C-alpha positions in Angstrom: 0.0 0.0 0.0 3.0 2.3 0.3 3.1 2.2 -3.5 -0.6 1.4 -4.2 -0.7 2.4 -7.8 2.2 0.3 -9.0 1.0 -2.6 -6.9 -2.6 -2.4 -8.2 -2.4 -5.9 -9.8 -1.1 -7.6 -6.7 -3.6 -5.9 -4.5 -6.6 -6.5 -6.8 -5.7 -10.2 -7.4 -5.4 -10.8 -3.7 -8.7 -9.0 -3.0 -10.5 -11.0 -5.7 -9.2 -14.3 -4.3 -10.2 -13.3 -0.7 -13.7 -12.3 -1.9 -14.2 -15.5 -3.9 -14.4 -13.6 -7.2 -11.3 -15.3 -8.5 -11.0 -19.0 -7.8 -7.5 -20.2 -8.8 -7.4 -23.6 -10.7 -4.4 -24.5 -8.6 -3.3 -23.5 -5.1 -2.1 -19.8 -5.3 1.1 -18.5 -4.0 1.4 -15.5 -1.6 4.8 -14.5 -0.4 6.4 -11.6 1.5 10.0 -10.7 2.3 10.3 -9.4 5.8 13.2 -7.3 7.2 13.2 -6.5 11.0 9.5 -7.2 11.2 8.6 -5.0 8.2 7.2 -6.3 4.9 9.7 -5.0 2.3 8.4 -6.9 -0.8 5.5 -9.2 -2.0 4.9 -11.8 -4.6 1.7 -13.5 -5.8 0.9 -16.2 -8.3 -2.4 -17.9 -9.4 -1.1 -20.9 -11.5 -0.8 -21.4 -14.4 -0.2 -17.7 -14.7 3.1 -15.8 -14.2 4.4 -14.6 -10.9 3.8 -11.0 -10.1 6.3 -9.2 -7.8 6.1 -5.8 -6.0 8.9 -3.3 -5.9 11.7 -4.2 -3.5 15.4 -4.4 -2.9 17.8 -6.9 -4.5 18.0 -8.8 -1.2 14.2 -9.0 -1.0 14.0 -10.3 -4.5 16.7 -12.8 -3.8 14.7 -14.1 -0.8 11.5 -14.4 -2.8 13.3 -16.1 -5.7 14.7 -18.7 -3.4 11.2 -19.4 -1.9 9.4 -19.5 -5.2 12.1 -21.7 -6.8 11.8 -24.2 -4.0 8.1 -24.5 -4.6 7.7 -24.0 -8.3 11.0 -24.5 -10.3 8.9 -24.8 -13.5 7.7 -21.2 -13.1 7.1 -19.9 -16.7 7.5 -16.2 -16.3 7.6 -13.1 -14.0 6.0 -9.7 -14.2 6.9 -6.7 -12.0 8.2 -3.1 -11.8 11.8 -2.3 -12.5 14.4 -2.6 -11.1 12.8 -5.2 -8.8 11.7 -7.5 -11.7 15.2 -7.5 -13.1 16.7 -8.3 -9.7 14.3 -11.3 -9.3 15.1 -12.5 -12.8 18.8 -12.4 -12.1 18.4 -14.3 -8.9 16.2 -16.9 -10.6 18.8 -17.3 -13.4 21.5 -18.1 -10.8 19.3 -20.6 -9.1 18.1 -22.3 -12.3 21.4 -22.2 -14.1 19.8 -20.7 -17.3 19.2 -17.2 -18.5 15.9 -15.3 -18.0 14.7 -14.0 -21.4 13.2 -10.5 -21.7 9.5 -10.6 -22.4 6.8 -8.0 -22.9 7.7 -4.5 -22.0 4.9 -2.5 -20.5 4.4 1.0 -19.1 2.1 1.8 -16.2 0.2 5.1 -16.5 -1.9 7.0 -13.9 -4.6 9.7 -14.4 -6.0 12.0 -11.7 -8.2 13.9 -14.2 -9.3 13.7 -17.8 -8.0 16.2 -20.3 -10.5 18.9 -21.2 -11.5 19.6 -24.8 -10.9 16.1 -26.3 -12.3 15.7 -29.8 -15.9 14.6 -29.8 -16.5 11.1 -31.0 -19.8 9.7 -32.1 -21.4 7.3 -29.7 -21.6 6.8 -25.9 -20.2 4.6 -23.2 -22.6 1.9 -21.8 -22.3 -1.1 -19.5 -22.3 -4.4 -21.3 -25.6 -6.3 -21.1 -26.2 -10.1 -21.2 -27.4 -9.7 -24.8 -23.8 -8.6 -25.6 -22.2 -11.7 -24.2 -21.7 -13.6 -27.4 -20.0 -10.6 -29.0 -17.9 -9.9 -25.9 -16.7 -13.5 -25.8 -15.7 -13.3 -29.5 -13.8 -10.0 -28.9 -12.2 -11.4 -25.7 -10.7 -14.2 -27.8 -9.5 -11.8 -30.5 -8.0 -9.5 -27.7 -6.1 -12.4 -26.2 -4.7 -13.5 -29.6 -3.4 -9.9 -30.2 -2.4 -8.9 -26.7 -1.4 -12.1 -24.7 -0.9 -14.8 -27.3 1.5 -16.8 -25.2 -0.4 -16.7 -21.9 -3.2 -18.9 -20.5 -6.5 -17.2 -21.1 -9.9 -18.6 -20.2 -12.3 -16.2 -21.9 -15.4 -17.7 -20.3 -13.9 -17.3 -16.8 -12.5 -13.8 -17.5 -15.7 -12.5 -19.1 -17.9 -14.1 -16.5 -15.9 -12.4 -13.7 -16.2 -9.0 -15.4 -20.0 -9.4 -15.8 -20.2 -10.5 -12.1 -18.4 -7.3 -11.0 -20.3 -5.2 -13.5 -17.1 -3.9 -14.8 -17.5 -4.6 -18.5 -18.3 -1.6 -20.8 -18.8 -0.9 -24.5 -18.5 2.2 -26.6 -21.6 2.1 -28.7 -22.0 3.9 -32.1 -24.8 2.3 -34.0 -23.7 -0.9 -32.4 -20.8 -1.9 -30.1 -17.5 -0.5 -31.4 -15.0 -0.9 -28.5 -14.8 -3.1 -25.4 -13.1 -2.2 -22.2 -13.3 -2.9 -18.4 -13.0 -1.3 -15.1 -11.2 -3.6 -12.7 -8.4 -3.7 -10.2 -10.3 -1.8 -7.5 -8.1 -0.9 -4.6 -8.6 1.4 -1.6 -8.0 4.6 -3.6 -8.2 3.7 -7.2 -9.2 1.4 -10.1 -7.7 0.1 -13.3 -8.9 0.5 -16.9 -8.0 -2.3 -19.3 -9.1 -5.0 -21.7 -9.4 -2.3 -24.4 -10.3 -3.8 -27.8 -11.6 -2.4 -31.0 -12.2 -4.8 -33.9 -10.1 -4.0 -37.0 -13.1 -2.9 -39.1 -13.9 -0.1 -36.6 -10.5 1.1 -35.8 -9.1 4.6 -36.5 -12.4 6.3 -35.6 -11.3 7.5 -32.1 -13.6 5.0 -30.3 -10.9 3.6 -27.9 -9.7 7.1 -27.0 -13.3 8.2 -26.3 -14.2 5.0 -24.4 -11.1 5.2 -22.1 -11.7 8.9 -21.5 -15.4 8.3 -20.6 -14.7 5.4 -18.3 -11.8 7.1 -16.6 -14.0 10.2 -16.0 -16.8 7.9 -14.6 -14.5 6.1 -12.2 -13.0 9.4 -10.9 -16.5 10.8 -10.5 -17.4 7.7 -8.5 -14.8 8.7 -5.8 -11.6 7.0 -7.0 -8.6 9.2 -6.5 -6.8 7.8 -9.5 -7.2 5.5 -12.5 -4.3 3.5 -13.9 -3.7 1.4 -17.0 -1.0 -0.6 -18.7 0.3 -0.3 -22.2 2.5 -2.5 -24.4 5.5 -0.4 -25.3 5.5 -2.2 -28.7 2.2 -0.4 -29.5 3.0 3.3 -29.9 -0.6 4.1 -30.8 -2.0 3.1 -27.4 0.8 4.9 -25.6 0.0 8.0 -27.5 -3.8 8.1 -27.1 -3.8 7.4 -23.4 -1.5 10.3 -22.8 -3.9 12.5 -24.8 -6.7 11.4 -22.4 -4.6 12.6 -19.4 -2.6 9.5 -18.3 1.0 10.2 -17.1 3.8 7.7 -17.1 4.5 6.2 -13.7 6.8 3.2 -14.1 8.0 0.5 -16.5 6.6 -3.0 -15.8 8.4 -5.8 -17.5 8.1 -9.6 -18.1 10.9 -12.1 -17.9 10.5 -15.6 -19.4 12.0 -18.6 -17.6 10.8 -21.4 -19.9 
């Protein structure tokens, strides 16, 4: 919580497991590194997904790496803020005797307000209804193929959870044009993600308008901030979110172990 924004994923996953909204298919891992009675780093994993680590010192990452390696030497990948993620990867490489390969490079952005005077875009934001479910499931599969092709993805489970939390939204302009979600609720903020526009409806400003509208709604609902992640290999998304009012906070990187 001392770095709530950059730890949004860890906090929200733990909260979802505690509330029964997320039921891991295998026993989850929750670990902390403690120094003189103070928690100095955290790690979490819901197999078969990658491990997620918090920020922390090199010594803290070494301790977590030793613990995780003893329990799950087959760990496929790691995600976390730099430089902690790199320190964990280096410790893991030493334990495993093989290199950790760089994976996806992401950037975490935060917004405290939405930019005034954004270009008007036809359509409006609405919450997804059950009648939209077939389309949402189709788009979820397409999103996964584009955004996370090498990661486990159960579209029924993911979409069902977003419906349960009423976090699934669509930008509608004579029919659904863009999908996105509000998730990652923590004490003071929320996360925007799962942003997908099908190819036939791209380059119309729908994603920008949808993210701006959902961000404004979440801030109006009492959240102090909204955050989101972008793939650094996608310059378009990095550009449009900054136009909306998102500011760079920290780089969040993947490392691959298998």
